[in-house]
N, C-alpha and C positions, 0 to 999 in steps of 0.2 A: 203336229203330225208325227207319229211314231213308227211309220212304216220303215224308215231307214233305221237300222239297228244302232244303238247308242254310241258305238265307237266312232261314228262319223265326226261329230263335233270335237271329240278328243283328238282324233288324228289330224284334223284341220289345224288345231291349235299347235300341235307339235311340228307339223310341216311348215307352218308359217313363222315359227318362233326362231328367227335367225339371230345370230349373236349380236349383243350390245356390249359396250364397255362395262366392265365390272368394277366394283369398289376395290381399293387396295386392302389387302389382308391386315388384320390387327397386328401391332408390333409388340405388345406387351400383354401379360396375362390379365391385367386389369381392364384392358380394352376388349377382351374377347367377349363376344355375345353370350348371354346366359338365357335369354328368352327369345326363342326363334319361332317364327311362323313360316310354314311351307305352303305354297299356293299351287302345288301340282303333285300328283301321286308319284311321279318319277323322282321329284325332289325329296319327298317324304321317305321313299325307299332308300335313297342315297344317304340321308341322315341316319336312318336306322343302321344301314350297312357300315357307316362310319362310327357306330356306337355313340351317337350324339342324341339319342332319343330323349334323354333326361332333360335336354334343353328345349325340346319342342313344347310349346304351349298351345298351339292350335294348328289345324290343317284344313284342307278343303273337304267338301261333302263326298268327294270321290276317292279319298285316301283310305283304302281298306286293307292294305298290306304293308307290313305284317299285321296280324290281328290286333296288336296293341294300338296301331294307328287309328283304328276305327273307334277306339275308346276316348280319343282326344276331343276336345271342343272343336267345333268347326266354324268357319267364317264365311261359308258360301261356296260357290263353284269357281270355275276358271274366270269367266268373264263377268260374273255377277258377285264377286267377293264383296262383302260389306266393309266399307272403309271404317264405319263406326265400330263394328265388331273387332276389326283388327286393332284399332287404336285402344279399345277398351282392354285388350289383353296386354297392353304396355310392352310390346316387343322391342328389343334393341337390334333386331335384324329380321327382315322379311326376305325370303328367297323366292324368286318368281321367274317366270318365263318372259321372253322379250315381247310376246303378244300382250302382256300386261303392263306395257311400258307407261301407259297413262296413269295407272294405279301407282306405279313406282314413283312417278313424279309427284303425285298427291301425297304419298307417304313421306317423301323427302321434305315436302313443305311442312309436315308435322314434326320434322326432326328425326324421323325414323330411318335408319340405314337400310339399304336394300342391296341385294346381290342378284343380278340378272344372268341366267344361264341359258345356253342353247342346247335343246334336245331334239333338234330337227334332223341332225345327221349323226352317224355313229361316232365320228371324231369329236363332235360336240358333247355327246353323252360321256365319253371317256374323259375329255378335258374338264368337264364340270366337276368330276370327282375331286380333282386336285384343287380346283377353284374353291369349292365348298370346304374341303378339308383345310386349306390354308386360312380361309376366312374365319373359321370357328375354332382354330387351334388344334385340329386333328390331322395335321399334315402327314404324320407317319402312317396313320390309318388310311389316309387317302392314297398315299404312295403304294401301300400294300394292296389295297383293293384294285387300283389301276393296274398294277403289275399282274395280279391274279387274273383279271378279266382279259388282259392282253395275251397272257399265256393260254387261257382257255380258247380264245378266238383263234390263235395260231394253231392250236392243236386240232380244232375242228376243221379249219381251212386245209391244213396239211393232209387230213384224212381224205379229202375229196379233190385235192389239187390235180391229180392225174386222171380224174374221171372226165368223160365228155361233158361239155357244157350243155345244160338243158334249157330250152326256150320256155320261159315261164311267165305266167300272168299271175300277179298277186292282186286279189280283190280286197278292198278295205271297207267298202260299204255299198249297199244296193237295196232296192225295194224288195222285201221278202214276202210281201203280201199280194203281189201282182200275179198275173197268169203267165208272164214271161219276163225275161231280163231285158227291160227296155233301156235302162241306164245303170251303168256300173262304174263306181269310182275305183280307180286303180292306184297302186303304188307307182309313182312316176320316177323320174331320174334324179329327183332332188330331195329324197327323204331317206330315213334310216332303213326302211324296208328294202330299198334298192341296194344300199350298202351291204346289208346282211345277205341278200340274194346272191350278190357277186361272190362273197366269201364262201357261200354254201355251194358253189359250183353251178350257179344258174346265170342266165342272161335275161334281162327284162325285155319282153316282147314289145313293150311300149318304149320307143326310142326317142321320141320328141322331148326336148328339155325345157321348152318355154312355158309349159304349164306345170305348176307345183302340184296340183291335185287334178289330174286328168280324169275325165269321165267319157265313156264310150257307149255307143248305142249297140243294139243287137248286131247290126250290120258291121259296126266297128270291131266287135268281138270276132266275127267271122273273118274279117280281113287280117286281124292279128294272128289268128290261128295258132295258139300256143300248143306246145307239146304237153305241158303240165299246167293245171289250174290249181292255185292255192287260195282258198277263201278264208280270210281272217275274221274271227269273232272274239269278243271279250268272254269273260267267264259266264257260265250258264245263268247265274243270278242277274247278270247285267243286260240280257237280251231275251226276247221272247220268240225268236225264230225257231221254226221246226227244220232242223238240218236235213232231214230226209226229204222234206218238201223242197228245200233249196237245191238239193242235189237233182231233183227231178227238173227244176228250172234249167239248170246247167245242161242236163241231158237232152234238152230240146235242141241244143246247138250241135246236132249230130253230124255236121260237116267239119267240126273242129277236131283236130288230131287228138287233143286231150280227152275229148268225149269218146271218140272212137276207140281209144286205147285204155279207157277206164282209168285215166290219170287225173281225177278230180279229188282234191284233198281238202280237209277242213282243219284249221288250227283254232281250237276253242280254249282259251286260257286267259286268266287275268293279266299275266305278263305279256301277252301277245299285243296288247294295245298300250303298254306303259314303257316308254323308252328309258328305263333306268338300269340299275345294276343287273337285273335278271334278263337283260337283252340277250345275254349269251345263251340262255335257255331257248329263246326263239331261234337263234342261229342254229343251234343243235337240231331243233325240230325241222327246220328247213333243209339242213344237210341230210337228215335221215330220210325225208320224203323224196328229195331229188336223187339221192344216191344210196338207196338201201344196200346196194352191193358193197359199199365201203363202210357199212355200219360196224362200229366198235362200241364197247361199253364206254359210257362217259359219265 
């Protein structure tokens, strides 16, 4: 069933991918991995950002950025990566998310080293840059990238820090072919979207913390009554939703403040669903939507 646009399984994986112990970094040049397989788009983007693309021998079906990544051999998706295909590429390191822990154990049985990273929260995304950089011998590049992202994040946050906090709902998936919004999956309190929202000068209207991926009904949306609604979509090529039709679905909720005040926004971008180094672009998008009065060139 493809009514729910394709970001839903991707988001679920990142939200549930909590940190697992990682391998120790190599200690000598001869130990450094030379044949790396990435099992997530965010990991692939990080490797390219660390100038380690020459070591990549395979990626997943969803690794499309940068363009060169889409030219690499693939070994399947997130949860259906082919163990046989991975082994055939003879990697000396496979980098993956904690949700793929079972595959990691299988690879270890074949004598293939693995590095597990956490991209479920912003701190994990930033921390993984150093972890990956250390493991592959690109420590200096990892330090530079981490510092640059931290600087960009601080700059954006500073821009909106004195603005009033906006009560915001971030939708990450819903049925786009129905006649009304019956069930909407939201950014909860335990994912990187919430971390970015806070930095962008917003407050998540969904305050309960026990659900990692909360879903709410039409009645629940009315009770939450956000002042701003931000609906996240992947790049145009990755979904088939008609955003004008989706807007009309939201507009049916005419008792909600965001609808009454025409504060319904869409972010449609490949980086919007990939918690990698370009997460700072998503932060900037959020800050611009929440606080256009504080807009500066970035």
